[in-house]
SEKEKE-866479 format. One record per residue: x, z, y of N, C-alpha, C in turn. Coordinates in Angstrom, 1 decimal. Example, Ala and Ser with C-alpha at 12.3 -4.5 7.8 and 13.67 -1.06 7.14 Angstrom:
<sites>
n_c1->13.2, n_c3->7.8, n_c2->-5.7, ca_c1->12.3, ca_c3->7.8, ca_c2->-4.5, c_c1->13.2, c_c3->7.8, c_c2->-3.3 .
n_c1->12.8, n_c3->7.1, n_c2->-2.2, ca_c1->13.7, ca_c3->7.1, ca_c2->-1.1, c_c1->12.9, c_c3->7.9, c_c2->0.0 .
</sites>
This chain:
<sites>
n_c1->-15.8, n_c3->21.2, n_c2->-23.1, ca_c1->-15.5, ca_c3->20.2, ca_c2->-22.2, c_c1->-14.2, c_c3->20.6, c_c2->-21.4 .
n_c1->-13.3, n_c3->19.7, n_c2->-21.2, ca_c1->-12.1, ca_c3->19.8, ca_c2->-20.5, c_c1->-12.2, c_c3->19.3, c_c2->-19.1 .
n_c1->-11.7, n_c3->20.2, n_c2->-18.1, ca_c1->-11.8, ca_c3->19.8, ca_c2->-16.7, c_c1->-10.4, c_c3->19.5, c_c2->-16.2 .
n_c1->-10.2, n_c3->18.3, n_c2->-15.6, ca_c1->-8.9, ca_c3->17.8, ca_c2->-15.1, c_c1->-9.2, c_c3->17.3, c_c2->-13.6 .
n_c1->-8.3, n_c3->17.8, n_c2->-12.7, ca_c1->-8.5, ca_c3->17.3, ca_c2->-11.3, c_c1->-7.3, c_c3->16.6, c_c2->-10.9 .
n_c1->-7.5, n_c3->15.6, n_c2->-10.0, ca_c1->-6.4, ca_c3->14.8, ca_c2->-9.5, c_c1->-6.4, c_c3->14.9, c_c2->-8.0 .
n_c1->-5.3, n_c3->14.9, n_c2->-7.4, ca_c1->-5.2, ca_c3->15.0, ca_c2->-5.9, c_c1->-4.0, c_c3->14.1, c_c2->-5.4 .
n_c1->-4.1, n_c3->13.8, n_c2->-4.2, ca_c1->-3.1, ca_c3->13.1, ca_c2->-3.5, c_c1->-2.5, c_c3->13.9, c_c2->-2.4 .
n_c1->-1.2, n_c3->13.5, n_c2->-2.0, ca_c1->-0.7, ca_c3->14.3, ca_c2->-0.9, c_c1->0.1, c_c3->13.4, c_c2->0.1 .
n_c1->-0.4, n_c3->12.1, n_c2->0.2, ca_c1->0.2, ca_c3->11.2, ca_c2->1.2, c_c1->-0.8, c_c3->10.8, c_c2->2.2 .
n_c1->-0.7, n_c3->11.2, n_c2->3.4, ca_c1->-1.7, ca_c3->10.8, ca_c2->4.4, c_c1->-1.2, c_c3->9.4, c_c2->5.1 .
n_c1->-0.2, n_c3->8.8, n_c2->4.6, ca_c1->0.3, ca_c3->7.6, ca_c2->5.2, c_c1->-0.7, c_c3->6.4, c_c2->5.0 .
n_c1->-1.0, n_c3->5.8, n_c2->6.2, ca_c1->-1.8, ca_c3->4.6, ca_c2->6.2, c_c1->-1.0, c_c3->3.4, c_c2->6.4 .
n_c1->0.0, n_c3->3.5, n_c2->7.3, ca_c1->0.9, ca_c3->2.3, ca_c2->7.6, c_c1->2.2, c_c3->2.9, c_c2->8.2 .
n_c1->3.2, n_c3->2.1, n_c2->8.0, ca_c1->4.5, ca_c3->2.4, ca_c2->8.6, c_c1->4.9, c_c3->1.1, c_c2->9.3 .
n_c1->5.2, n_c3->1.2, n_c2->10.6, ca_c1->5.6, ca_c3->0.1, ca_c2->11.4, c_c1->7.1, c_c3->0.3, c_c2->11.8 .
n_c1->7.9, n_c3->-0.7, n_c2->11.4, ca_c1->9.3, ca_c3->-0.6, ca_c2->11.7, c_c1->9.5, c_c3->-1.6, c_c2->12.9 .
n_c1->10.1, n_c3->-1.1, n_c2->14.0, ca_c1->10.4, ca_c3->-1.9, ca_c2->15.1, c_c1->11.9, c_c3->-1.7, c_c2->15.5 .
n_c1->12.6, n_c3->-2.7, n_c2->15.9, ca_c1->14.0, ca_c3->-2.5, ca_c2->16.2, c_c1->14.1, c_c3->-2.8, c_c2->17.7 .
n_c1->14.8, n_c3->-1.8, n_c2->18.3, ca_c1->15.1, ca_c3->-1.8, ca_c2->19.7, c_c1->16.5, c_c3->-2.2, c_c2->19.9 .
n_c1->16.7, n_c3->-3.4, n_c2->20.5, ca_c1->18.0, ca_c3->-4.0, ca_c2->20.6, c_c1->18.7, c_c3->-3.6, c_c2->22.0 .
n_c1->19.9, n_c3->-3.1, n_c2->21.9, ca_c1->20.6, ca_c3->-2.8, ca_c2->23.1, c_c1->22.0, c_c3->-3.5, c_c2->22.9 .
n_c1->22.8, n_c3->-3.6, n_c2->24.0, ca_c1->24.0, ca_c3->-4.3, ca_c2->23.9, c_c1->24.9, c_c3->-3.7, c_c2->22.8 .
n_c1->24.7, n_c3->-2.4, n_c2->22.5, ca_c1->25.6, ca_c3->-1.7, ca_c2->21.5, c_c1->25.2, c_c3->-2.0, c_c2->20.1 .
n_c1->23.8, n_c3->-1.9, n_c2->19.9, ca_c1->23.3, ca_c3->-2.0, ca_c2->18.5, c_c1->21.8, c_c3->-2.1, c_c2->18.5 .
n_c1->21.3, n_c3->-2.3, n_c2->17.3, ca_c1->19.9, ca_c3->-2.2, ca_c2->17.1, c_c1->19.5, c_c3->-0.9, c_c2->16.5 .
n_c1->18.6, n_c3->-0.2, n_c2->17.2, ca_c1->18.2, ca_c3->1.1, ca_c2->16.7, c_c1->16.7, c_c3->1.0, c_c2->16.1 .
n_c1->16.5, n_c3->1.5, n_c2->14.9, ca_c1->15.1, ca_c3->1.4, ca_c2->14.4, c_c1->14.3, c_c3->2.5, c_c2->15.0 .
n_c1->13.1, n_c3->2.1, n_c2->15.2, ca_c1->12.0, ca_c3->3.1, ca_c2->15.6, c_c1->10.9, c_c3->2.9, c_c2->14.7 .
n_c1->10.5, n_c3->4.1, n_c2->14.1, ca_c1->9.5, ca_c3->4.0, ca_c2->13.0, c_c1->8.2, c_c3->4.8, c_c2->13.5 .
n_c1->7.1, n_c3->4.1, n_c2->13.4, ca_c1->5.8, ca_c3->4.8, ca_c2->13.6, c_c1->5.1, c_c3->4.9, c_c2->12.2 .
n_c1->4.9, n_c3->6.2, n_c2->11.9, ca_c1->4.3, ca_c3->6.5, ca_c2->10.6, c_c1->2.9, c_c3->7.0, c_c2->10.9 .
n_c1->1.9, n_c3->6.1, n_c2->10.7, ca_c1->0.6, ca_c3->6.4, ca_c2->11.0, c_c1->-0.1, c_c3->7.1, c_c2->9.8 .
n_c1->-0.8, n_c3->8.2, n_c2->10.0, ca_c1->-1.1, ca_c3->8.9, ca_c2->11.2, c_c1->-0.2, c_c3->10.1, c_c2->11.5 .
n_c1->0.8, n_c3->10.2, n_c2->10.7, ca_c1->1.7, ca_c3->11.4, ca_c2->10.9, c_c1->2.3, c_c3->11.4, c_c2->12.4 .
n_c1->2.6, n_c3->10.2, n_c2->12.9, ca_c1->3.2, ca_c3->10.1, ca_c2->14.2, c_c1->2.2, c_c3->10.6, c_c2->15.3 .
n_c1->1.0, n_c3->10.6, n_c2->15.0, ca_c1->0.0, ca_c3->11.1, ca_c2->16.0, c_c1->-0.2, c_c3->12.5, c_c2->16.2 .
n_c1->0.5, n_c3->13.3, n_c2->15.3, ca_c1->0.4, ca_c3->14.8, ca_c2->15.3, c_c1->-1.0, c_c3->15.3, c_c2->15.3 .
n_c1->-1.7, n_c3->14.8, n_c2->14.3, ca_c1->-3.1, ca_c3->15.2, ca_c2->14.2, c_c1->-3.2, c_c3->16.6, c_c2->13.7 .
n_c1->-4.0, n_c3->17.5, n_c2->14.2, ca_c1->-4.1, ca_c3->18.9, ca_c2->13.9, c_c1->-4.8, c_c3->19.2, c_c2->12.6 .
n_c1->-5.2, n_c3->18.2, n_c2->11.9, ca_c1->-6.0, ca_c3->18.5, ca_c2->10.6, c_c1->-5.1, c_c3->18.5, c_c2->9.4 .
n_c1->-5.3, n_c3->19.4, n_c2->8.5, ca_c1->-4.4, ca_c3->19.4, ca_c2->7.3, c_c1->-4.6, c_c3->18.2, c_c2->6.5 .
n_c1->-5.7, n_c3->17.5, n_c2->6.5, ca_c1->-5.9, ca_c3->16.3, ca_c2->5.7, c_c1->-5.0, c_c3->15.2, c_c2->6.2 .
n_c1->-4.6, n_c3->15.2, n_c2->7.4, ca_c1->-3.8, ca_c3->14.3, ca_c2->8.0, c_c1->-2.3, c_c3->14.6, c_c2->8.0 .
n_c1->-1.9, n_c3->15.7, n_c2->7.3, ca_c1->-0.5, ca_c3->16.1, ca_c2->7.3, c_c1->0.0, c_c3->15.9, c_c2->5.8 .
n_c1->1.2, n_c3->16.1, n_c2->5.5, ca_c1->1.8, ca_c3->16.1, ca_c2->4.2, c_c1->1.0, c_c3->17.3, c_c2->3.4 .
n_c1->0.4, n_c3->16.9, n_c2->2.3, ca_c1->-0.4, ca_c3->17.9, ca_c2->1.6, c_c1->-1.9, c_c3->17.4, c_c2->1.6 .
n_c1->-2.2, n_c3->16.4, n_c2->2.4, ca_c1->-3.5, ca_c3->15.8, ca_c2->2.4, c_c1->-3.5, c_c3->14.4, c_c2->2.2 .
n_c1->-4.6, n_c3->13.8, n_c2->1.8, ca_c1->-4.6, ca_c3->12.4, ca_c2->1.5, c_c1->-5.5, c_c3->11.6, c_c2->2.5 .
n_c1->-5.6, n_c3->12.0, n_c2->3.7, ca_c1->-6.5, ca_c3->11.5, ca_c2->4.7, c_c1->-8.0, c_c3->12.1, c_c2->4.7 .
n_c1->-8.5, n_c3->12.4, n_c2->3.5, ca_c1->-9.9, ca_c3->12.8, ca_c2->3.4, c_c1->-10.0, c_c3->14.3, c_c2->3.0 .
n_c1->-9.1, n_c3->14.7, n_c2->2.1, ca_c1->-9.1, ca_c3->16.1, ca_c2->1.6, c_c1->-7.6, c_c3->16.5, c_c2->1.4 .
n_c1->-7.4, n_c3->17.8, n_c2->1.3, ca_c1->-6.0, ca_c3->18.3, ca_c2->1.0, c_c1->-5.9, c_c3->18.4, c_c2->-0.5 .
n_c1->-4.7, n_c3->18.3, n_c2->-1.0, ca_c1->-4.5, ca_c3->18.4, ca_c2->-2.4, c_c1->-5.0, c_c3->19.7, c_c2->-2.9 .
n_c1->-4.8, n_c3->20.7, n_c2->-2.2, ca_c1->-5.3, ca_c3->22.1, ca_c2->-2.6, c_c1->-6.8, c_c3->22.2, c_c2->-2.7 .
n_c1->-7.5, n_c3->21.5, n_c2->-1.8, ca_c1->-9.0, ca_c3->21.6, ca_c2->-1.9, c_c1->-9.5, c_c3->20.6, c_c2->-3.0 .
n_c1->-8.7, n_c3->19.8, n_c2->-3.6, ca_c1->-9.2, ca_c3->19.0, ca_c2->-4.8, c_c1->-9.1, c_c3->19.7, c_c2->-6.1 .
n_c1->-8.6, n_c3->20.9, n_c2->-6.1, ca_c1->-8.5, ca_c3->21.6, ca_c2->-7.4, c_c1->-9.7, c_c3->22.5, c_c2->-7.6 .
n_c1->-10.1, n_c3->22.6, n_c2->-8.9, ca_c1->-11.1, ca_c3->23.6, ca_c2->-9.4, c_c1->-10.4, c_c3->24.7, c_c2->-9.9 .
n_c1->-10.8, n_c3->25.9, n_c2->-9.6, ca_c1->-10.1, ca_c3->27.0, ca_c2->-10.1, c_c1->-10.2, c_c3->27.2, c_c2->-11.7 .
n_c1->-11.2, n_c3->26.6, n_c2->-12.2, ca_c1->-11.5, ca_c3->26.6, ca_c2->-13.7, c_c1->-10.9, c_c3->25.4, c_c2->-14.4 .
n_c1->-10.2, n_c3->24.5, n_c2->-13.7, ca_c1->-9.7, ca_c3->23.3, ca_c2->-14.3, c_c1->-8.6, c_c3->23.6, c_c2->-15.3 .
n_c1->-8.5, n_c3->22.8, n_c2->-16.4, ca_c1->-7.5, ca_c3->23.0, ca_c2->-17.4, c_c1->-6.1, c_c3->22.4, c_c2->-16.9 .
n_c1->-6.2, n_c3->21.4, n_c2->-16.0, ca_c1->-4.9, ca_c3->20.8, ca_c2->-15.5, c_c1->-5.2, c_c3->20.2, c_c2->-14.1 .
n_c1->-4.2, n_c3->20.1, n_c2->-13.3, ca_c1->-4.3, ca_c3->19.4, ca_c2->-12.0, c_c1->-3.1, c_c3->18.5, c_c2->-11.9 .
n_c1->-3.3, n_c3->17.2, n_c2->-11.5, ca_c1->-2.2, ca_c3->16.3, ca_c2->-11.2, c_c1->-2.1, c_c3->15.8, c_c2->-9.8 .
n_c1->-1.0, n_c3->16.0, n_c2->-9.2, ca_c1->-0.8, ca_c3->15.5, ca_c2->-7.8, c_c1->0.0, c_c3->14.3, c_c2->-7.8 .
n_c1->-0.4, n_c3->13.3, n_c2->-7.0, ca_c1->0.3, ca_c3->12.0, ca_c2->-6.9, c_c1->0.6, c_c3->11.8, c_c2->-5.4 .
n_c1->1.7, n_c3->11.1, n_c2->-5.1, ca_c1->2.1, ca_c3->10.8, ca_c2->-3.8, c_c1->1.3, c_c3->9.6, c_c2->-3.3 .
n_c1->0.0, n_c3->9.7, n_c2->-3.2, ca_c1->-1.0, ca_c3->8.6, ca_c2->-2.8, c_c1->-1.9, c_c3->9.1, c_c2->-1.8 .
n_c1->-2.4, n_c3->8.2, n_c2->-1.0, ca_c1->-3.6, ca_c3->8.5, ca_c2->-0.1, c_c1->-4.8, c_c3->8.3, c_c2->-0.9 .
n_c1->-6.0, n_c3->8.6, n_c2->-0.3, ca_c1->-7.2, ca_c3->8.6, ca_c2->-0.9, c_c1->-7.6, c_c3->7.2, c_c2->-1.5 .
n_c1->-7.3, n_c3->6.2, n_c2->-0.6, ca_c1->-7.6, ca_c3->4.8, ca_c2->-1.1, c_c1->-6.6, c_c3->4.3, c_c2->-2.1 .
n_c1->-5.3, n_c3->4.6, n_c2->-2.0, ca_c1->-4.4, ca_c3->4.1, ca_c2->-3.0, c_c1->-4.7, c_c3->4.5, c_c2->-4.4 .
n_c1->-5.3, n_c3->5.6, n_c2->-4.6, ca_c1->-5.7, ca_c3->6.2, ca_c2->-5.9, c_c1->-6.6, c_c3->5.1, c_c2->-6.6 .
n_c1->-7.3, n_c3->4.3, n_c2->-5.9, ca_c1->-8.2, ca_c3->3.3, ca_c2->-6.5, c_c1->-7.4, c_c3->2.2, c_c2->-7.3 .
n_c1->-6.3, n_c3->1.8, n_c2->-6.8, ca_c1->-5.5, ca_c3->0.7, ca_c2->-7.4, c_c1->-4.2, c_c3->1.1, c_c2->-8.0 .
n_c1->-3.9, n_c3->2.4, n_c2->-7.9, ca_c1->-2.6, ca_c3->2.8, ca_c2->-8.4, c_c1->-2.5, c_c3->2.7, c_c2->-10.0 .
n_c1->-1.6, n_c3->2.0, n_c2->-10.5, ca_c1->-1.5, ca_c3->1.9, ca_c2->-11.9, c_c1->-1.0, c_c3->3.2, c_c2->-12.5 .
n_c1->-0.3, n_c3->3.9, n_c2->-11.8, ca_c1->0.1, ca_c3->5.3, ca_c2->-12.3, c_c1->-1.0, c_c3->6.3, c_c2->-12.4 .
n_c1->-1.9, n_c3->6.2, n_c2->-11.4, ca_c1->-3.1, ca_c3->7.1, ca_c2->-11.5, c_c1->-4.0, c_c3->6.6, c_c2->-12.6 .
n_c1->-4.1, n_c3->5.3, n_c2->-12.8, ca_c1->-5.0, ca_c3->4.8, ca_c2->-13.9, c_c1->-4.5, c_c3->5.2, c_c2->-15.2 .
n_c1->-3.1, n_c3->5.1, n_c2->-15.4, ca_c1->-2.5, ca_c3->5.6, ca_c2->-16.6, c_c1->-2.7, c_c3->7.1, c_c2->-16.9 .
n_c1->-2.7, n_c3->7.8, n_c2->-15.8, ca_c1->-2.9, ca_c3->9.3, ca_c2->-15.9, c_c1->-4.3, c_c3->9.6, c_c2->-16.4 .
n_c1->-5.3, n_c3->8.9, n_c2->-15.9, ca_c1->-6.7, ca_c3->9.0, ca_c2->-16.2, c_c1->-6.9, c_c3->8.6, c_c2->-17.7 .
n_c1->-6.3, n_c3->7.5, n_c2->-18.1, ca_c1->-6.4, ca_c3->7.0, ca_c2->-19.5, c_c1->-5.8, c_c3->8.0, c_c2->-20.4 .
n_c1->-4.7, n_c3->8.6, n_c2->-20.1, ca_c1->-4.0, ca_c3->9.5, ca_c2->-20.9, c_c1->-4.9, c_c3->10.8, c_c2->-21.1 .
n_c1->-5.5, n_c3->11.2, n_c2->-20.0, ca_c1->-6.4, ca_c3->12.4, ca_c2->-20.1, c_c1->-7.6, c_c3->12.1, c_c2->-21.0 .
n_c1->-8.2, n_c3->10.9, n_c2->-20.8, ca_c1->-9.4, ca_c3->10.6, ca_c2->-21.6, c_c1->-9.1, c_c3->10.3, c_c2->-23.0 .
n_c1->-7.9, n_c3->9.9, n_c2->-23.3, ca_c1->-7.5, ca_c3->9.6, ca_c2->-24.7, c_c1->-6.9, c_c3->10.8, c_c2->-25.4 .
n_c1->-6.7, n_c3->11.9, n_c2->-24.6, ca_c1->-6.2, ca_c3->13.1, ca_c2->-25.2, c_c1->-4.7, c_c3->13.1, c_c2->-25.4 .
n_c1->-4.0, n_c3->12.2, n_c2->-24.7, ca_c1->-2.5, ca_c3->12.2, ca_c2->-24.7, c_c1->-1.9, c_c3->13.2, c_c2->-23.8 .
</sites>
C-alpha cells in the first residue's frame, strides 16, 4: 500500500481591499483575514490551513507529501488538488 499525504499552507479566508481617498491620492488598505488579526496559533499563520499545519498533515511513513497554497475548505473544490489525487490514484 502506498501512503500519500496532502497539506495546505494558506490560512486566508478573505481579503478586503478598501481605498482611503485623500486630496493627494488613493491609498489601498488591505485586510487579510485572519492574518491581519495576528492570531497566535500556527494553524492561522502561513504554514497552516486554518485547521491544521502543513507539517502536522504529514505521516512520517508516507511515500510522498504534496503541499498546495490552499486553505482547508479550498481543497474540496480545487481542480489542481483533484488532479493531484487522480494522478496519485492512477499511478501517474
